[in-house]
C-alpha positions as CSV (number, residue, x, y, z in Angstrom):
1,M,-0.1,-0.1,-0.1
2,H,1.0,3.5,-1.5
3,K,1.7,6.8,1.6
4,I,-0.4,9.2,0.9
5,E,1.2,12.2,2.3
6,S,-0.7,15.7,3.2
7,T,0.6,19.3,3.4
8,I,-0.3,21.3,5.9
9,P,1.8,24.9,5.5
10,K,3.5,26.5,7.7
11,E,1.5,29.0,8.2
12,V,-1.1,26.8,9.8
13,L,1.9,24.6,11.8
14,W,2.4,28.3,12.9
15,A,-1.2,29.4,13.9
16,E,-1.2,25.3,16.3
17,K,1.5,27.6,18.6
18,L,-0.6,30.4,18.9
19,V,-3.6,28.1,19.4
20,Y,-2.3,25.5,22.2
21,W,-1.0,29.4,23.8
22,M,-5.1,30.5,23.3
23,D,-7.0,27.6,24.5
24,D,-4.7,24.8,26.1
25,A,-1.5,25.6,27.5
26,F,-3.2,25.0,31.4
27,K,-4.6,22.2,33.1
28,I,-6.5,21.9,36.1
29,P,-4.7,19.2,38.0
30,L,-5.8,15.7,37.9
31,T,-8.7,16.9,35.4
32,K,-8.1,16.5,31.5
33,F,-9.5,19.6,31.2
34,R,-7.5,22.4,29.3
35,F,-8.0,26.0,28.8
36,G,-5.5,28.6,27.1
37,L,-5.0,32.4,27.8
38,D,-8.2,33.1,26.0
39,P,-10.5,32.6,29.3
40,L,-8.5,34.4,31.8
41,L,-8.2,38.0,29.1
42,G,-12.3,37.5,29.0
43,L,-11.8,37.8,32.9
44,I,-11.1,42.0,32.1
45,P,-14.2,43.2,31.2
46,W,-14.6,44.7,28.0
47,V,-10.1,44.7,27.2
48,G,-10.2,40.7,27.5
49,D,-12.8,39.7,25.4
50,V,-11.2,43.0,22.7
51,I,-7.0,41.6,22.6
52,S,-8.7,37.8,22.9
53,F,-10.5,38.6,19.4
54,L,-7.9,40.7,18.2
55,I,-5.6,37.4,18.5
56,S,-8.3,35.1,16.6
57,M,-8.0,37.0,14.2
58,L,-4.5,37.1,14.3
59,I,-5.0,33.1,14.1
60,L,-7.5,33.3,11.4
61,K,-5.4,35.5,9.1
62,S,-2.5,33.7,9.1
63,L,-4.6,30.7,8.0
64,V,-6.3,32.6,5.4
65,S,-2.7,33.2,3.6
66,A,-2.7,29.5,4.0
67,G,-4.9,29.8,1.2
68,L,-7.7,28.2,2.0
69,P,-11.6,28.3,0.4
70,T,-14.2,31.3,1.0
71,R,-16.2,29.0,2.8
72,L,-14.5,27.8,5.2
73,V,-12.8,31.1,6.2
74,W,-16.6,32.3,6.7
75,K,-17.4,29.4,9.0
76,M,-14.4,30.2,10.5
77,F,-15.0,34.4,11.1
78,R,-18.9,33.3,12.8
79,N,-17.1,30.9,15.2
80,I,-14.8,33.7,16.5
81,V,-17.9,35.7,16.1
82,L,-19.7,34.2,18.2
83,D,-17.2,33.1,21.0
84,F,-16.1,37.4,21.1
85,G,-19.9,38.2,22.0
86,I,-20.7,35.7,23.6
87,G,-18.0,36.8,25.8
88,L,-19.0,40.2,26.2
89,I,-21.9,38.9,28.3
90,P,-21.1,38.9,32.2
91,F,-20.0,36.1,34.2
92,L,-22.1,33.8,31.9
93,G,-19.3,35.1,29.1
94,D,-16.4,33.9,31.2
95,V,-18.3,30.1,32.1
96,W,-18.4,29.7,28.6
97,D,-14.6,30.6,27.2
98,F,-13.4,27.9,29.4
99,F,-15.7,25.3,27.4
100,N,-16.0,26.7,23.9
101,K,-12.5,26.6,21.9
102,A,-13.1,28.9,18.6
103,N,-9.3,28.8,17.9
104,R,-8.9,24.4,18.8
105,K,-12.2,24.6,16.0
106,N,-11.4,26.9,13.7
107,L,-7.3,24.6,13.3
108,K,-9.9,21.3,13.8
109,L,-11.0,22.9,10.3
110,V,-8.1,23.8,8.6
111,R,-6.2,20.8,9.5
112,A,-8.5,18.7,8.0
113,H,-9.4,21.1,5.0
114,F,-5.5,20.7,4.6
115,E,-5.2,16.8,5.1
116,S,-8.2,16.1,2.5
117,Q,-5.4,17.1,0.2
118,T,-3.2,15.1,-0.9
119,V,0.5,14.3,-2.9
120,F,1.4,11.7,-4.7
121,T,4.5,9.9,-3.6
122,P,7.0,9.3,-6.6
123,E,6.4,6.0,-5.8
124,M,2.5,5.8,-6.3
125,V,3.8,7.2,-9.6
126,A,5.1,4.2,-9.8
127,T,4.4,2.3,-13.1
128,D,2.8,-1.2,-13.4
129,G,2.7,-2.7,-16.9
130,G,3.1,0.7,-18.6
131,W,0.1,2.4,-17.1
132,P,0.8,4.3,-13.8
133,Y,-0.6,3.8,-10.7
134,I,-2.2,7.1,-10.2
135,S,-4.3,6.1,-13.6
136,Q,-5.3,2.8,-12.3
137,T,-7.0,4.3,-9.4
138,L,-9.0,6.6,-11.2
């Protein structure tokens, strides 16, 4: 069986680091629950939510430069705006920020998109009786 490789752009790898800090950097001992800077910033009324929103938009900008389809970009933008809007509501928004991880959701969407884009390796294009492997799979 030939291996199909996915191509993950460097922008996605950079975004993964920032998403880690925003959504997963800290762990509550004796549990599997993780959270990042996003809900902590959200504890600062208005200003913290705006800072989190701007960081999320920076992540989105980076991911868009990796060449995503418009439909996916709008879905990701919707996740960020929803996170921001609910995050503005006192108390409810603070709790929401600990459980809703818009950046992590968006990163999963992007990874799924790029993993669905395959690259054929030279071994896959090897010929068998004069017919390339790719044409046999079509």
